[in-house]
matplotlib code that plots the C-alpha trace (Angstrom):
import matplotlib.pyplot as plt

x = [-90.2, -88.2, -87.9, -90.7, -87.6, -85.6, -88.6, -89.4, -85.2, -84.9, -88.2, -87.9, -84.3, -81.7, -78.6, -77.7, -76.6, -73.6, -73.4, -70.3, -72.0, -68.8, -69.6, -67.4, -66.5, -66.5, -63.6, -60.7, -61.1, -62.0, -59.3, -57.1, -58.5, -57.7, -54.0, -53.8, -52.8, -54.9, -50.8, -50.8, -53.9, -54.5, -58.0, -61.9, -61.5, -58.1, -60.0, -63.0, -61.2, -58.9, -62.4, -64.0, -61.4, -61.4, -65.2, -64.9, -62.2, -65.1, -67.9, -66.0, -64.6, -65.8, -68.0, -69.8, -72.5, -76.6, -76.1, -75.3, -75.1, -78.8, -78.2, -75.4, -75.8, -73.7, -72.5, -73.9, -70.4, -70.0, -73.7, -72.4, -68.9, -68.4, -67.3, -65.7, -67.2, -70.5, -72.0, -72.2, -75.8, -75.9, -73.0, -74.4, -78.2, -76.6, -73.5, -74.0, -77.4, -77.0, -80.3, -78.7, -79.6, -78.3, -77.4, -79.4, -78.5, -76.0, -74.9, -75.9, -76.3, -74.9, -76.3, -79.9, -82.6, -80.1, -80.4, -78.7, -80.8, -80.3, -78.9, -81.7, -80.9, -81.1, -81.9, -83.0, -86.1, -83.4, -81.0, -84.1, -84.9, -81.4, -81.3, -84.5, -82.7, -79.6, -81.8, -81.4, -84.3, -84.2, -82.6, -81.5, -81.1, -79.0, -79.6, -78.3, -80.1, -77.6, -79.7, -83.3, -85.3, -88.4, -88.9, -85.5, -86.2, -89.9, -88.2, -85.9, -88.9, -90.9, -88.3, -87.6, -91.0, -91.6, -88.4, -89.9, -92.6, -91.2, -88.9, -91.5, -93.2, -90.4, -91.0, -88.2, -88.1, -87.0, -84.6, -84.9, -82.6, -82.3, -79.4, -78.8, -75.1, -73.9, -72.2, -75.5, -75.7, -79.6, -79.3, -82.4, -84.5, -83.7, -84.9, -88.1, -89.0, -87.8, -89.8, -93.1, -92.3, -91.6, -94.7, -96.7, -95.0, -95.9, -99.2, -99.9, -99.1, -101.1, -102.1, -99.9, -96.6, -93.3, -90.4, -87.1, -85.8, -82.0, -81.4, -79.0, -79.1, -80.8, -79.6, -82.6, -82.6, -86.0, -87.1, -87.6, -90.1, -93.5, -91.4, -89.8, -94.0, -95.6, -97.3, -96.1, -92.0, -90.4, -87.4, -85.4, -81.4, -79.0, -75.7, -72.5, -72.4, -69.0, -69.0, -66.8, -67.7, -67.3, -69.3, -71.7, -72.7, -73.5, -75.6, -77.2, -77.7, -80.1, -82.5, -84.8, -86.0, -82.9, -80.5, -76.9, -76.3, -72.8, -70.0, -66.8, -67.4, -67.9, -64.8, -62.3, -60.0, -59.6, -56.3, -54.8, -51.2, -53.5, -52.9, -56.0, -56.2, -55.4, -58.5, -61.0, -60.5, -60.6, -63.8, -65.2, -64.3, -66.3, -69.5, -70.2, -69.4, -72.5, -74.4, -74.5, -75.5, -78.4, -79.8, -79.0, -80.3, -79.7]
y = [220.5, 223.7, 225.6, 228.6, 230.6, 229.9, 230.6, 233.5, 235.1, 233.9, 236.2, 239.3, 239.8, 242.0, 241.2, 238.3, 234.9, 233.5, 230.6, 228.3, 225.8, 225.1, 221.2, 219.5, 221.2, 224.5, 223.6, 223.4, 226.8, 228.3, 226.1, 228.5, 231.4, 230.7, 229.9, 226.4, 224.7, 222.0, 220.3, 220.4, 217.2, 214.2, 213.0, 214.0, 213.0, 215.1, 218.6, 218.3, 217.7, 220.8, 222.9, 221.8, 222.9, 226.8, 226.7, 226.1, 228.8, 231.0, 229.5, 230.0, 233.6, 236.1, 238.4, 235.1, 235.5, 236.1, 240.0, 239.9, 237.0, 235.7, 232.0, 229.9, 227.5, 224.5, 221.7, 218.4, 217.0, 220.4, 220.2, 216.1, 217.7, 219.4, 222.2, 222.6, 219.3, 219.6, 219.2, 221.9, 222.6, 222.5, 224.7, 227.0, 227.8, 227.1, 228.7, 231.6, 232.3, 231.4, 229.5, 226.3, 225.9, 223.0, 222.9, 220.1, 220.0, 217.7, 220.3, 221.6, 219.8, 220.9, 224.2, 223.3, 225.9, 228.8, 226.8, 224.5, 222.7, 220.9, 217.3, 214.7, 214.6, 210.9, 210.2, 213.5, 212.4, 210.5, 213.6, 215.9, 213.5, 213.5, 217.6, 217.5, 215.2, 217.6, 220.7, 222.3, 225.0, 224.8, 224.2, 225.8, 224.5, 226.2, 226.1, 229.2, 231.0, 232.1, 233.2, 235.1, 232.1, 231.9, 228.3, 227.7, 229.9, 228.2, 225.3, 225.9, 227.8, 224.2, 222.0, 224.8, 224.6, 221.1, 220.5, 222.9, 221.2, 218.0, 219.6, 221.7, 218.4, 217.5, 220.7, 223.0, 226.6, 225.8, 228.5, 228.7, 229.7, 230.4, 232.3, 234.6, 235.2, 238.6, 237.5, 236.5, 239.0, 239.9, 240.2, 243.0, 240.6, 237.5, 239.6, 240.1, 236.9, 235.7, 237.7, 236.9, 233.4, 233.1, 235.0, 232.6, 229.5, 232.5, 232.7, 229.0, 228.0, 227.2, 229.8, 228.0, 228.0, 229.9, 229.9, 232.2, 233.2, 233.6, 236.2, 237.5, 240.9, 243.0, 245.9, 248.1, 248.9, 247.1, 245.2, 242.0, 244.3, 242.7, 239.1, 241.1, 241.9, 238.9, 236.7, 233.5, 234.5, 234.8, 235.9, 237.4, 237.0, 238.1, 236.3, 238.1, 236.3, 236.8, 240.9, 241.8, 242.9, 246.2, 245.9, 243.6, 245.8, 249.0, 247.2, 245.8, 248.7, 250.2, 247.2, 247.6, 244.5, 242.3, 241.4, 239.7, 235.9, 235.7, 233.3, 234.7, 237.9, 237.1, 235.3, 236.1, 238.2, 235.3, 233.4, 230.3, 231.5, 234.5, 234.9, 234.3, 237.9, 239.0, 236.4, 237.6, 241.4, 240.7, 238.7, 240.9, 244.0, 241.6, 241.0, 244.5, 246.0, 242.7, 243.3, 247.3, 247.0, 244.4, 246.9, 250.2, 250.9, 254.1]
z = [-95.2, -94.7, -91.2, -90.9, -89.3, -92.4, -94.6, -93.1, -93.8, -96.7, -97.7, -95.5, -94.5, -96.0, -97.7, -100.3, -100.7, -101.3, -104.1, -102.6, -105.0, -107.8, -109.3, -110.9, -114.2, -112.4, -109.3, -110.8, -112.1, -108.7, -107.3, -110.0, -108.8, -105.1, -106.3, -106.7, -109.8, -110.9, -110.5, -106.7, -106.5, -108.4, -109.1, -108.1, -104.2, -104.1, -105.6, -103.7, -100.8, -101.3, -102.8, -99.5, -97.3, -99.2, -98.4, -94.9, -94.6, -96.6, -93.7, -90.8, -91.3, -89.1, -91.4, -93.3, -90.6, -91.1, -90.2, -94.1, -95.4, -95.8, -97.3, -98.6, -101.8, -101.0, -103.2, -102.7, -101.5, -99.5, -98.0, -96.9, -95.4, -91.6, -90.7, -86.9, -86.3, -87.4, -90.6, -93.1, -93.0, -89.2, -88.6, -91.2, -89.4, -85.8, -85.7, -88.1, -88.6, -92.5, -94.2, -96.4, -99.9, -102.9, -105.5, -107.6, -111.2, -112.6, -115.4, -119.0, -122.0, -125.4, -126.5, -129.0, -129.7, -128.5, -125.0, -122.8, -120.8, -117.7, -118.0, -116.5, -112.4, -111.6, -108.2, -107.3, -105.0, -103.3, -102.3, -101.5, -99.6, -97.8, -98.3, -95.5, -93.1, -93.5, -92.7, -96.2, -96.5, -100.8, -103.6, -106.6, -110.4, -113.7, -117.2, -119.9, -122.3, -125.1, -127.7, -127.9, -129.2, -128.0, -128.3, -126.8, -124.0, -123.0, -122.9, -120.8, -118.4, -118.7, -117.6, -114.3, -113.6, -113.8, -111.6, -109.3, -108.9, -107.5, -105.3, -103.7, -103.2, -100.5, -99.0, -100.2, -101.7, -105.5, -106.7, -111.2, -112.8, -116.1, -116.6, -119.7, -121.2, -121.0, -124.0, -125.6, -129.2, -127.7, -124.4, -123.9, -126.6, -124.4, -120.8, -123.0, -123.4, -120.5, -118.6, -120.8, -120.2, -116.3, -116.0, -117.9, -115.3, -112.4, -112.9, -113.6, -109.6, -107.4, -104.4, -102.2, -104.3, -103.9, -106.1, -106.0, -109.3, -109.7, -112.4, -114.9, -113.9, -116.9, -119.3, -118.2, -114.2, -112.8, -116.3, -113.7, -111.2, -112.9, -110.8, -108.0, -107.1, -108.2, -105.2, -106.2, -105.9, -102.4, -103.9, -107.1, -106.4, -109.2, -110.5, -111.3, -114.7, -115.2, -114.5, -112.1, -108.2, -109.2, -112.1, -110.9, -107.7, -110.0, -111.9, -109.4, -107.3, -109.6, -109.8, -106.8, -104.9, -106.4, -104.1, -104.9, -105.0, -106.3, -106.7, -108.4, -107.5, -103.9, -103.6, -106.5, -104.7, -102.2, -102.3, -100.5, -99.3, -97.0, -93.7, -91.8, -90.9, -94.6, -96.1, -93.7, -94.0, -97.9, -97.4, -95.3, -97.7, -100.1, -98.3, -97.3, -100.9, -102.3, -99.0, -99.9, -103.4, -102.4, -100.0, -100.8, -103.6, -106.2]

ax = plt.figure().add_subplot(projection="3d")
ax.plot(x, y, z, "-o")
ax.set_aspect("equal")
plt.show()
């Protein structure tokens, strides 16, 4: 069961979410950006050891605290790892005041009907039980919308809400992430279709249920305001989606009530070769920019 203090911070605190949840498919790219080529490691175990070291360096940096970072979304192996001798979820909450979330999806199916549904998630109930015991507050699951397909988007939303119900039964806060590709040929149309489908799904929830939404920043400012104000929504966060940090922050600052949950836009200037002082200063600058775009609106 999610801690009530954590849930209050998730719902009410000013700041943003850090997405530190790159998994198997995206980890080599994240390490390459960090300055570690694929030739520097052999096999999955070495790869995940290196990405864990990078994440611990981020989480233990002086600027990475609950003052500006509301929560952090973790990959399963990160949740199971240690930071300064403590389980990562415990370290984040007790030492940093950052609420831990867990990415639970296992990647994407091949595109069909303009979208990519999530692959099956075997053993989800067991993973959720383990996450609860480790002090995780909620979960995140991602699917992708490439085209403005009414049937495809309806299927995406149906799958997201079905899994959210399973997650809620474990007392965890689900983050639904139906990402619209920024390369979609009809991104505004897909946003309108998604808004309609999400609204139907939210309206059908019991009064006691709450979910979070993680969405691509819309082309029209405040387009998702009805979702932000919906009584079943605890928070709406934005993914950076391939935009540069400057572009993502500029777009986000025009969307009132929407805060960041950035991954690449948060960490893409960090390098393994940096001294600790350089690393910490670079991360602090990134955190400040994303925090400002999340709380200071135009």
